[in-house]
C-alpha positions in Angstrom: -0.1 0.0 0.0 3.0 2.4 -0.1 2.7 5.1 -2.6 5.0 5.1 -5.7 6.2 8.3 -5.0 7.2 7.7 -1.4 11.0 6.9 -2.1 11.5 8.6 -5.5 14.3 11.3 -5.7 13.7 14.4 -8.1 16.1 12.9 -10.9 14.9 9.4 -10.6 12.8 8.0 -13.5 9.1 8.8 -12.8 7.1 5.8 -11.6 4.5 6.1 -14.4 7.0 4.7 -17.0 7.1 8.0 -19.0 10.9 7.9 -19.5 10.9 11.5 -17.8 12.7 12.4 -14.6 10.3 12.5 -11.6 10.5 16.1 -11.0 9.5 16.9 -14.8 6.7 14.5 -14.6 4.6 13.6 -11.7 6.2 15.2 -8.7 4.1 18.2 -8.6 1.1 16.2 -8.7 2.3 14.0 -5.9 2.9 17.1 -3.8 -0.4 18.6 -4.6 -2.7 18.5 -1.6 0.0 17.9 1.1 -0.5 19.5 4.3 2.2 22.3 4.8 3.1 24.4 7.9 0.9 27.7 8.3 1.4 30.8 10.4 1.4 30.1 14.3 0.3 32.6 16.5 1.8 33.5 19.7 1.2 31.3 22.9 -2.2 32.5 24.5 -2.3 33.2 28.3 -4.1 31.5 31.0 -5.5 33.4 33.8 -3.7 33.1 37.1 -6.8 31.6 39.1 -6.6 28.4 36.9 -4.5 25.6 38.7 -1.2 25.0 36.6 0.7 22.0 36.0 4.5 22.2 37.1 5.7 22.9 33.5 3.2 25.7 32.8 5.6 28.6 33.3 9.2 27.1 32.2 8.1 24.3 29.8 10.3 22.0 31.4 8.9 18.5 32.3 10.4 16.6 35.2 9.2 13.0 35.1 8.7 10.9 38.5 8.8 7.4 38.8 5.8 5.4 39.6 3.8 2.0 39.4 1.2 3.4 37.0 -1.4 2.6 39.8 -3.3 5.4 41.2 -5.1 6.0 44.5 -8.9 6.4 44.9 -8.5 10.1 45.3 -6.3 10.5 42.1 -8.8 8.4 40.0 -11.8 10.3 41.4 -10.2 13.8 40.4 -9.4 12.1 36.9 -13.1 11.5 36.5 -13.6 15.1 36.8 -10.6 16.0 34.2 -11.7 13.3 31.9 -15.1 14.6 31.8 -14.1 18.2 31.1 -11.8 17.0 28.5 -14.4 15.1 26.6 -16.9 18.1 27.0 -14.1 20.3 25.4 -13.5 17.7 22.5 -17.4 17.7 21.8 -17.7 21.4 21.9 -14.6 21.7 19.4 -15.5 19.0 17.2 -19.0 20.5 16.5 -17.3 23.3 15.1 -15.4 21.4 12.6 -16.3 22.6 9.1 -14.9 23.7 5.6 -13.6 27.2 6.1 -12.6 27.1 9.7 -8.8 27.3 10.7 -7.4 25.0 13.2 -6.1 28.2 14.9 -9.9 29.0 15.3 -10.6 25.4 16.8 -7.5 26.2 19.1 -9.0 29.2 20.5 -12.5 27.7 21.1 -10.6 24.8 23.0 -8.4 27.4 25.1 -11.4 29.3 26.2 -13.7 26.3 26.8 -10.9 24.9 29.1 -10.7 28.2 31.2 -14.4 28.5 31.3 -14.5 25.1 33.1 -11.7 25.8 35.3 -9.1 23.8 33.7 -5.5 24.4 32.2 -5.1 23.0 28.7 -2.4 20.3 29.3 -0.6 20.5 26.3 0.4 24.2 26.7 3.9 24.8 27.2 4.5 21.1 27.6 8.2 20.9 26.5 7.4 24.3 25.0 4.5 23.1 22.8 2.6 26.4 21.7 -1.1 25.6 21.7 -3.8 24.5 23.9 -4.7 21.3 21.5 -3.3 19.3 18.6 -4.9 19.6 15.2 -3.7 16.7 12.7 -5.1 16.8 9.4 -4.9 14.1 6.7 -1.5 12.8 6.5 -0.4 14.4 10.0 -0.1 11.5 12.5 -0.1 13.4 15.5 0.9 16.8 17.4 0.0 19.1 14.4 0.2 22.6 15.7 -3.0 24.8 15.1 -2.3 27.5 12.6 -4.1 29.8 10.0 -4.6 27.0 7.5 -8.3 26.6 7.0 -10.0 23.1 6.5 -11.2 22.3 3.3 -14.1 19.9 2.2 -13.0 16.4 2.1 -10.4 16.7 4.9 -10.2 14.7 8.2 -8.8 16.1 11.2 -7.8 14.6 14.7 -8.6 16.9 17.8 -6.6 16.1 20.7 -7.6 17.4 24.0 -6.1 17.0 27.3 -7.1 19.1 30.5 -5.3 19.6 33.9 -7.9 20.0 36.7 -7.3 19.6 40.6 -3.8 18.2 40.0 -4.5 15.4 37.3 -4.9 15.2 33.7 -7.5 13.7 31.4 -6.7 12.9 27.7 -8.7 12.0 24.7 -9.0 12.7 20.9 -11.2 11.8 18.0 -10.9 12.0 14.3 -13.8 14.1 12.5 -14.8 14.5 8.9 -14.8 17.8 7.3 -17.6 18.1 5.0 -18.1 15.6 2.0 -15.4 13.1 2.7 -14.5 10.3 0.3 -15.3 6.7 1.4 -11.8 5.3 1.8 -11.2 8.1 4.3 -14.4 7.5 5.9 -13.6 3.7 6.2 -10.2 4.5 7.8 -11.8 6.6 10.4 -14.4 3.9 11.0 -11.8 1.0 11.4 -9.5 3.2 13.9 -12.3 4.0 16.0 -13.1 0.0 16.1 -9.5 -0.4 17.0 -9.9 1.7 20.1 -13.3 0.0 21.1 -11.9 -3.6 20.6 -8.5 -2.8 22.7 -10.8 -1.2 25.5 -12.6 -4.6 25.6 -9.5 -6.7 26.4 -8.6 -4.5 29.3 -8.9 -6.3 32.8 -6.6 -7.4 35.5 -4.3 -10.1 34.7 -4.3 -9.7 31.0 -0.8 -8.8 29.6 -0.4 -5.2 28.3 0.7 -6.4 24.8 -2.8 -7.9 24.5 -4.1 -4.2 23.7 -1.4 -3.9 20.8 -2.3 -7.3 19.5 -5.7 -6.6 19.3 -5.2 -3.3 17.6 -2.8 -4.6 15.0 -4.9 -7.9 14.0 -8.1 -5.7 13.3 -6.1 -2.5 11.5 -3.8 -4.9 9.5 -6.7 -7.4 8.8 -8.4 -4.4 7.1 -5.6 -3.4 5.1 -4.1 -0.5 7.2 -0.8 0.3 8.9 -0.1 0.7 12.6 2.2 3.5 13.8 4.9 2.4 16.0 6.7 5.6 17.2 3.9 7.2 19.0 2.1 5.2 21.7 -0.4 5.4 24.6 0.9 6.0 28.1 0.3 6.4 31.8 -1.5 9.3 33.0 -2.5 10.7 36.3 -1.0 13.8 38.2 1.8 13.6 35.5 0.7 14.0 31.8 2.8 10.9 30.9 4.2 8.5 32.9 6.7 5.7 32.5 3.8 3.1 31.7 3.8 2.5 27.9 0.8 1.2 25.6 2.1 0.3 22.2 -0.6 0.0 19.7 1.3 -3.2 18.0 2.1 -6.6 19.4 5.2 -6.2 21.7 6.0 -9.7 22.8 8.3 -8.5 25.7 5.7 -6.5 27.1 4.2 -9.3 29.4 3.4 -7.3 32.4 0.0 -7.9 33.6 -2.5 -5.4 33.8 -3.5 -4.4 37.5 -6.3 -3.0 39.1 -5.8 0.9 39.6 -3.8 1.4 36.6 -4.8 4.6 34.5 -3.5 4.9 30.9 -4.5 6.1 27.4 -5.3 4.0 24.4 -4.9 6.1 21.2 -4.2 3.8 18.0 -2.7 5.6 14.9 -3.8 3.8 11.8 -2.7 4.7 8.3 -3.9 4.1 4.9 -0.3 3.2 3.8 3.2 3.1 5.3 3.2 3.2 9.2 6.6 5.0 9.2 6.8 9.0 9.9 8.8 11.6 9.2 8.9 15.0 11.4 8.7 18.6 10.3 11.1 21.2 11.2 9.0 22.4 14.2 9.9 19.5 16.2 6.2 18.5 16.6 4.4 17.7 13.7 4.7 13.8 12.4 3.4 13.1 9.1 3.2 9.9 7.3 6.4 9.1 4.9 4.0 8.3 2.0 1.7 11.4 2.6 -1.5 9.1 3.0 -4.1 9.5 5.4 -4.1 8.6 9.1 -6.8 8.6 11.8 -6.6 8.3 15.5 -9.0 8.1 18.6 -8.2 8.2 22.3 -9.6 7.5 25.8 -8.2 7.7 29.1 -9.0 4.5 31.3 -8.7 3.2 34.8 -8.5 -0.5 35.5 -11.3 -1.9 37.7 -11.9 -5.2 39.4 -13.5 -6.9 36.5 -12.6 -4.7 33.5 -11.9 -0.9 33.0 -13.8 2.5 33.1 -13.5 4.8 30.4 -12.8 8.3 32.2 -13.3 10.1 28.8 -16.5 8.9 27.4 -18.5 11.8 26.2 -22.1 12.0 27.5 -23.5 12.0 23.7 -22.3 10.5 20.5 -19.3 12.6 19.0 -20.2 14.6 15.9 -18.7 13.3 12.6 
């Protein structure tokens, strides 16, 4: 499923068999429609009455070791953070339409977090400049909101994390922009199914690698790729903990799931090559073949006989 243009250099013979160099034949066509960096506005302020994570002022993140298992008090606070993150995602997702810029979506999310007494967790995390991530079409994750306007037929992932009362809640979803082609719709549908199937296997005693195995089997069974580089993670009082949740089968990850664990599952599924390359901004990851990718995410807590989704919206996500 790799694009024929993915590895061609300018002076290579064009893939079409014309005998001409790629740069003289199909390169412009191959580059047409790719997402390109836009203008990014300065970081927006958060009022001082909003509780702030330790990195909010400096951008410096200090990881603290832990087991990945949370206390009942932390879990209860995470229910609130997760609900607020889900509410903000719902609100911003409803604003997705042709003509709106990803910057406008970020402003909406930023203000929605503040209205709910929450700090937008991505803001200044390792220096990230915005409240949410907006990843369009071939952008796998961590797309920075800018002045590019969504166009009819795009797909866009909105990644929302909120910090409330000392804990984080993390969720994302991929939205359709206007009239989207059937292959892209199918990609989004299967990606959502990957998340749902993975959640269904979570319970105490099951090895952590069962999550990735379930996702990989469903994605590859439908002809899609699974991104390896970016994975799910432990979460709680820290945005990211040492607990790692790959979305592919990792045979060495045999640690059993334990009651009280809190983590995200957030599969990134691609139409083609699962590998990525980075933009110069140091954040935006795109597929190497520029084919589309989708993602969905929830934050979970493991219970005695399964798990509780902490970021489940109260109504169905708009599409």
